[in-house]
N, C-alpha and C positions, 0 to 999 in steps of 0.2 A: 738343104734338107733333101733326104733321099725319097724315093718313091715307096708307096705301100705295095708290098709284093707278097705273094704266097696266100694260101687259103687255110692254113692250119690254125690252131688255137692262138698262136702268137701273131696273128695277122696285124694287130694294131701297132705293134712295135717292130715288125719285120721291116728292115731297111730304114728305120727312123731312129734318130737320136731323141728319145723321149725323156732323157734324164734331166735336161735343162729346163729352167723355168720359162724360157721363151719358146717352148715347143708348140704352144698353141692348144694343147690338149687340156680340157677342164674335167675335173672329177665331179660327177653328179653328187649333189648334197653338200658340197663344200661352199661356204659363204665367202666367196671371193670379194664381194662388194664391201662388206664390213672391214676386211683387212685393207682394201684399197682406200677406203675413206680415212682410216687411221694414217695410212702412209701419205695420203694427200695432204692431211693437216701438217704432218711433219715436214713434207717436202715444201709446202708453202712457207713454213717458218724458216727453213733453211734458205729458200730462195730470197725471202725478205732480208735475212742476214747477209747473204751474198751481195744483194743490191746495196745494203748499208755500208759495206766495206769497199764499194766501187766497182764491182763486177757487173757486166751486162749479162742478162740471161741468155743472150745469143752466144756468149762465150763459154759459160759454165752454168749448169742448173741442176737442181734436184728433180728427179722424176719418180712419181709414185708407181708402184707395181705390187704384185703379190707373189708369194711363192706357191709351190704345188699344194700346200696345206691351207692356203687362204690367208696366211699371215702377211701383214703389211711389210713391204720392202721399199726402201728408198735408195735409188741409185744416183750417183753423181755422174753427169755426162758433160763433156766439154772438150774444147780445143786444147791441144797439148800445151800451148803457151799459157793459157788461162789456168790449167790444172797445175802447171809449174808455179805460177804466181800464188795459187791457193796453198800449195805445199809450203812455200816460203812463209806465208802468213801463219799457217798452223804451226810450223816449226818455231817461229818467233814467239807465238803464244805459249808454247810449252817449255821454252827455255827457262831453266831455273825452277821449274815446278815438278821435277822428277818425271816428266813425260806426260803428266796428266793435266787436262784442262779443267 
C-alpha cells in the first residue's frame, strides 16, 4: 500500500489503491456488520461442508468479509494442493449435470 501524499481535495486516494475491498477504508453510514453476519453464516455452512468431505480448515476454508457497499462476501482461502483437490471434487460433482450443481 502506498503512502497518503498531497494536500488537495483528493488527499484520501492520493497514492493509495482504494478500489479494492481490502483497502481498509470504511464508508460512514454503511452497515458492514449486517453483511458480515450474513457472510459468516454462509462461510460457516461452507466450512462444515468442507469438513464433511474430508478437508481440514487449515488446508482450505471459507472466510467471511464484506464489499465496499456492506454486502456479504465469502472468500475461499487455501493451500494450492487443497484447492486443487476441491476443484477435482467440484468437477466430479458437475459431471453429467450440464455444469450446474
